[in-house]
PLY file of the C-alpha trace (Angstrom):
ply
format ascii 1.0
element vertex 264
property float x
property float y
property float z
element edge 263
property int vertex1
property int vertex2
end_header
0.00 0.00 0.00
1.11 3.57 -0.74
-1.23 5.13 1.82
-0.99 5.00 5.59
-3.24 2.35 7.15
-5.52 3.96 9.72
-8.24 2.62 11.99
-11.38 4.59 12.74
-14.68 4.66 14.63
-17.84 6.64 13.84
-19.85 8.31 16.61
-23.34 9.79 16.58
-26.29 9.46 14.27
-27.36 12.71 12.56
-24.45 14.87 13.78
-21.58 12.47 13.29
-17.86 12.67 13.87
-15.13 10.18 13.06
-12.34 9.22 15.47
-9.13 8.11 13.74
-6.60 5.95 15.56
-3.01 6.63 14.58
-0.09 4.29 15.19
3.34 5.90 15.76
4.39 7.94 12.66
1.01 7.52 10.95
-0.61 10.60 9.41
-4.14 11.60 8.47
-5.01 14.63 6.33
-8.18 16.67 6.78
-10.05 19.59 5.32
-9.36 22.94 7.01
-11.73 23.47 9.93
-12.72 19.79 10.28
-10.79 19.14 13.52
-12.90 18.37 16.59
-10.28 17.20 19.12
-6.92 15.44 19.32
-4.79 13.81 22.01
-1.30 14.76 23.14
1.54 13.53 20.98
-0.09 14.48 17.66
1.60 17.18 15.59
-0.69 19.36 13.49
0.79 21.01 10.41
-0.71 23.01 7.54
0.72 22.04 4.15
0.41 23.43 0.65
-1.62 21.27 -1.71
-3.44 18.04 -0.89
-0.81 16.43 1.34
-0.05 13.57 -1.05
3.09 13.07 -3.11
1.33 11.96 -6.31
2.20 15.15 -8.14
5.84 14.94 -7.09
7.58 16.22 -4.00
8.97 19.41 -5.54
7.50 22.88 -5.81
5.75 22.10 -9.10
4.02 19.06 -7.60
2.80 21.10 -4.64
1.56 23.85 -6.94
-0.35 21.29 -9.01
-1.98 19.84 -5.89
-2.92 23.29 -4.60
-4.26 24.32 -8.00
-6.55 21.29 -8.16
-7.98 22.12 -4.73
-8.50 25.75 -5.71
-10.45 24.72 -8.84
-12.85 22.65 -6.70
-13.50 25.63 -4.43
-11.41 24.38 -1.50
-8.55 26.05 0.36
-5.03 26.01 -1.08
-3.90 24.37 2.15
-4.73 21.15 3.96
-3.98 20.07 7.53
-1.97 16.97 8.45
-2.04 15.21 11.82
0.94 12.98 12.63
1.35 10.75 15.69
4.82 11.49 17.07
4.27 9.54 20.30
5.36 5.99 21.11
1.81 4.68 21.50
-1.52 4.91 19.71
-3.17 8.34 19.64
-6.59 9.55 18.48
-7.80 12.55 16.50
-11.45 13.33 15.68
-13.09 15.20 12.79
-16.67 16.48 12.65
-18.99 17.02 9.70
-19.87 20.70 9.05
-23.66 20.19 8.90
-26.23 17.50 9.87
-25.82 14.30 7.93
-23.62 11.24 7.68
-19.92 10.50 7.31
-19.18 7.79 4.75
-15.97 5.77 5.19
-14.58 4.57 1.86
-11.77 2.09 1.40
-10.46 3.20 -2.00
-8.62 -0.09 -2.52
-11.95 -1.90 -3.08
-13.22 0.73 -5.55
-10.35 0.45 -8.05
-8.50 3.25 -6.27
-10.82 6.07 -7.34
-14.03 7.74 -6.15
-15.71 10.76 -7.77
-17.70 12.96 -5.37
-19.33 16.37 -5.08
-16.96 19.31 -4.62
-17.41 19.88 -0.86
-17.76 16.23 0.21
-14.17 15.48 1.33
-13.59 15.47 5.10
-10.42 13.48 5.87
-8.23 10.66 4.54
-5.14 8.61 5.20
-1.94 10.29 4.10
-1.22 9.47 0.46
-4.77 9.84 -0.81
-4.78 12.39 -3.64
-7.59 14.97 -3.77
-7.92 16.11 -7.36
-10.48 17.26 -9.91
-12.70 15.34 -12.31
-13.89 17.28 -15.36
-17.24 16.35 -16.86
-16.66 15.54 -20.51
-20.29 16.01 -21.56
-21.36 19.61 -22.13
-24.94 19.08 -20.87
-23.71 17.38 -17.70
-21.34 20.26 -17.03
-23.97 22.96 -17.42
-26.95 21.28 -15.75
-25.48 18.58 -13.52
-25.68 20.58 -10.30
-21.93 20.36 -9.73
-20.81 22.16 -12.91
-17.95 20.86 -14.98
-15.82 19.97 -11.96
-16.19 17.34 -9.25
-13.73 16.05 -6.67
-11.64 12.97 -7.36
-10.16 10.87 -4.53
-7.41 8.48 -5.61
-5.27 6.01 -3.68
-5.50 2.70 -1.84
-6.32 3.93 1.68
-9.28 5.13 3.71
-11.12 8.34 2.86
-14.07 9.96 4.62
-16.72 12.04 2.85
-19.77 13.71 4.37
-23.24 14.45 3.05
-26.59 15.75 4.30
-29.50 13.82 5.77
-29.63 10.05 5.31
-27.25 8.30 2.90
-28.09 5.27 0.80
-25.66 3.20 -1.23
-26.92 1.70 -4.49
-25.03 -1.01 -6.37
-26.01 -0.76 -10.04
-25.79 -3.77 -12.33
-24.58 -3.48 -15.92
-27.11 -1.43 -17.87
-29.20 -0.60 -14.79
-30.22 3.07 -14.67
-31.12 5.32 -11.76
-32.51 8.88 -11.98
-31.76 11.19 -9.06
-32.08 14.88 -8.27
-28.86 16.54 -9.41
-28.12 17.84 -5.90
-28.65 14.47 -4.20
-25.71 12.70 -5.84
-22.86 12.41 -3.29
-20.33 10.07 -4.89
-19.88 7.33 -7.46
-17.28 4.90 -8.65
-15.38 5.82 -11.77
-17.09 3.23 -14.01
-20.60 4.72 -13.55
-21.87 6.57 -16.63
-23.13 9.99 -15.48
-25.38 12.07 -17.73
-28.24 14.59 -17.57
-31.82 13.98 -18.66
-34.50 16.65 -19.05
-37.69 16.30 -17.03
-40.47 15.26 -19.41
-43.46 17.54 -20.00
-43.67 21.33 -19.78
-46.10 21.27 -16.84
-43.91 18.90 -14.83
-40.78 20.90 -15.59
-42.28 24.26 -14.65
-44.52 23.35 -11.71
-43.25 20.00 -10.42
-40.79 21.63 -8.02
-38.05 19.13 -8.93
-36.06 21.28 -11.34
-35.62 20.89 -15.08
-33.10 18.03 -15.12
-32.37 14.64 -13.55
-28.96 13.07 -13.10
-29.05 9.70 -14.87
-26.61 7.11 -13.52
-25.99 3.89 -15.43
-24.15 0.87 -14.10
-22.19 -1.12 -13.51
-20.90 0.63 -10.42
-21.78 2.03 -7.00
-23.39 5.37 -6.18
-24.12 7.15 -2.89
-27.24 9.33 -2.62
-28.07 11.92 0.08
-31.60 12.80 1.21
-30.84 16.41 2.18
-28.39 18.39 0.00
-26.94 21.38 1.82
-28.25 23.72 -0.89
-31.81 22.52 -0.21
-31.36 22.96 3.55
-29.91 26.45 3.09
-32.75 27.55 0.78
-35.39 26.40 3.29
-33.64 28.21 6.14
-33.36 31.37 4.04
-37.02 31.21 3.02
-38.13 30.83 6.65
-35.92 33.65 7.93
-37.74 36.92 8.77
-37.30 39.57 6.11
-36.59 43.17 7.09
-38.68 45.98 5.59
-38.10 49.54 6.75
-36.23 48.34 9.82
-39.05 45.95 10.84
-39.10 42.19 10.45
-41.72 40.73 8.15
-41.89 36.95 8.43
-44.44 34.65 9.94
-45.63 37.63 11.95
-45.58 39.77 8.84
-48.86 41.60 9.52
-47.56 43.04 12.77
-44.38 44.10 11.04
-46.35 45.90 8.33
-48.50 47.75 10.87
-45.35 48.80 12.72
-44.27 50.67 9.60
-47.12 53.11 10.20
-46.64 53.53 13.95
-44.92 56.51 15.52
-42.42 54.35 17.48
0 1
1 2
2 3
3 4
4 5
5 6
6 7
7 8
8 9
9 10
10 11
11 12
12 13
13 14
14 15
15 16
16 17
17 18
18 19
19 20
20 21
21 22
22 23
23 24
24 25
25 26
26 27
27 28
28 29
29 30
30 31
31 32
32 33
33 34
34 35
35 36
36 37
37 38
38 39
39 40
40 41
41 42
42 43
43 44
44 45
45 46
46 47
47 48
48 49
49 50
50 51
51 52
52 53
53 54
54 55
55 56
56 57
57 58
58 59
59 60
60 61
61 62
62 63
63 64
64 65
65 66
66 67
67 68
68 69
69 70
70 71
71 72
72 73
73 74
74 75
75 76
76 77
77 78
78 79
79 80
80 81
81 82
82 83
83 84
84 85
85 86
86 87
87 88
88 89
89 90
90 91
91 92
92 93
93 94
94 95
95 96
96 97
97 98
98 99
99 100
100 101
101 102
102 103
103 104
104 105
105 106
106 107
107 108
108 109
109 110
110 111
111 112
112 113
113 114
114 115
115 116
116 117
117 118
118 119
119 120
120 121
121 122
122 123
123 124
124 125
125 126
126 127
127 128
128 129
129 130
130 131
131 132
132 133
133 134
134 135
135 136
136 137
137 138
138 139
139 140
140 141
141 142
142 143
143 144
144 145
145 146
146 147
147 148
148 149
149 150
150 151
151 152
152 153
153 154
154 155
155 156
156 157
157 158
158 159
159 160
160 161
161 162
162 163
163 164
164 165
165 166
166 167
167 168
168 169
169 170
170 171
171 172
172 173
173 174
174 175
175 176
176 177
177 178
178 179
179 180
180 181
181 182
182 183
183 184
184 185
185 186
186 187
187 188
188 189
189 190
190 191
191 192
192 193
193 194
194 195
195 196
196 197
197 198
198 199
199 200
200 201
201 202
202 203
203 204
204 205
205 206
206 207
207 208
208 209
209 210
210 211
211 212
212 213
213 214
214 215
215 216
216 217
217 218
218 219
219 220
220 221
221 222
222 223
223 224
224 225
225 226
226 227
227 228
228 229
229 230
230 231
231 232
232 233
233 234
234 235
235 236
236 237
237 238
238 239
239 240
240 241
241 242
242 243
243 244
244 245
245 246
246 247
247 248
248 249
249 250
250 251
251 252
252 253
253 254
254 255
255 256
256 257
257 258
258 259
259 260
260 261
261 262
262 263
């Protein structure tokens, strides 16, 4: 194996965190801001790029790794956690919003997983976090994730997070699955990913499901989330009180409107 071998344990149900057990000199890499807690003996260091050596150990390799992360909307830097003690030590990482953490052993998925841009949470050192460009023009424009998705490569453990409840679907050869474009979390590299228009003008305009489906065709494995963060954020924004003339107009909107005409 090229990646460090790490053990882990998941805690919680809807607000999960993952505890990683590090042997002496083992390292785990994580997204900036994902740390929850760590024990003594672990050295935390911020590095340029994705923390792997796949692009080469020189300056050009680091620039390539950082550039890939910048394209996917992530920070140029990533944080590494190395156990410098003589015994086992533990470090924990928490998901940024309600949902599930999905552990993925890349060695059983042909060393590659394609996921949505903000899904990566942590991984064993050596896992490369890159970009996957959508080759089909329609998929790029209407696929919910644009032309670019994240690509995790290696033979070690990686952890991705998603919103709500997660279901894994194993597609047989030729089997197709239509999903909302925002609900796709991750897929193996052999899944054929395309975009299909919602049939019927009435359904497209008034169905509330958007104009396009993501169509996934096997063979391969896909992970689907029940609550995309964009959907959660839009509901929260819609329910938030709106301010008009210095007064809040929300569920108690009538009172707020009358306050506009008061002397106070």
